[in-house]
N, C-alpha and C positions, 0 to 999 in steps of 0.2 A: 674181544679182550675178556679177560679173567679177572679175580683180585686176589691178589697171597697177605698172607699175614707174617710172612718170615721175618719181617721188621716187629713185631708184637711181642714174639717170641724172643728173639733178639733183645728184647727193650727189658724183659722179665726177666732174662738170666744177666742183665750190666743191673737190677734193680735186686737182685738176691731173692724173687718172689716167684714161687709156685704156682703155676694153674688152677689151681682151688682155691687159694690166695690172692689171685687177682680174682677169682671169677664172684668168692663171696664178699669183698669189698669193692667192687663195681655192681654187684646185686642184679647179676643177669646168671641165666637160668645153665641145667647142666647143658639140655639140646642147642645153647644159643654156643654153649663154649666147645662141643662137638662140632658143629659147621664148621666154628674159626680153624679148627685141627683138621676138618676138612677142606678148609679154603674155599671153602661154600658161602653162597652170600644172606648176609644175615641184614638185622635193622636197620637205619638210619640211628636210632634208638639206644640198642643195644651198643652202636658203635660210642657212640657221644657218652652213653653210661663209662664206659673204659678208660676215653680218654679220660674223664673227671674223675675218677680211683690213682690215675697212672700220672695226674699233670703234663697229659701232652696235646698237643697236634693231631688229625688222621692220617696227615705221612707221617709219623711220627709210627704208625703203628700197621699200614696199610699201604699196596702200593698195585698200578693196575699193570701186569702182561699179556706179554701176547699168548693167543689161546695154544696151548700145547708144549708151551716153554716152560 
C-alpha cells in the first residue's frame, strides 16, 4: 500500500490556501511539506497538526492506494 495526499492539495484549493500558508499555520517543517509533495510517509504528529490547522479529519487529507497506481 502507498499513501496519497491528493485530498490535501484539493482541500487547500477549496480553502484558497497555499502550501506555504498551510505549512506556517500548521507549524510543520519545509522537509515535512516536501515529503507530503512526494507522497512519502510523514509522522502522525505532522498529520495531526495539519488536521488541526485545517479543521478536518485524517481521511480528508490522505488515502491509501495500491502501489504503483
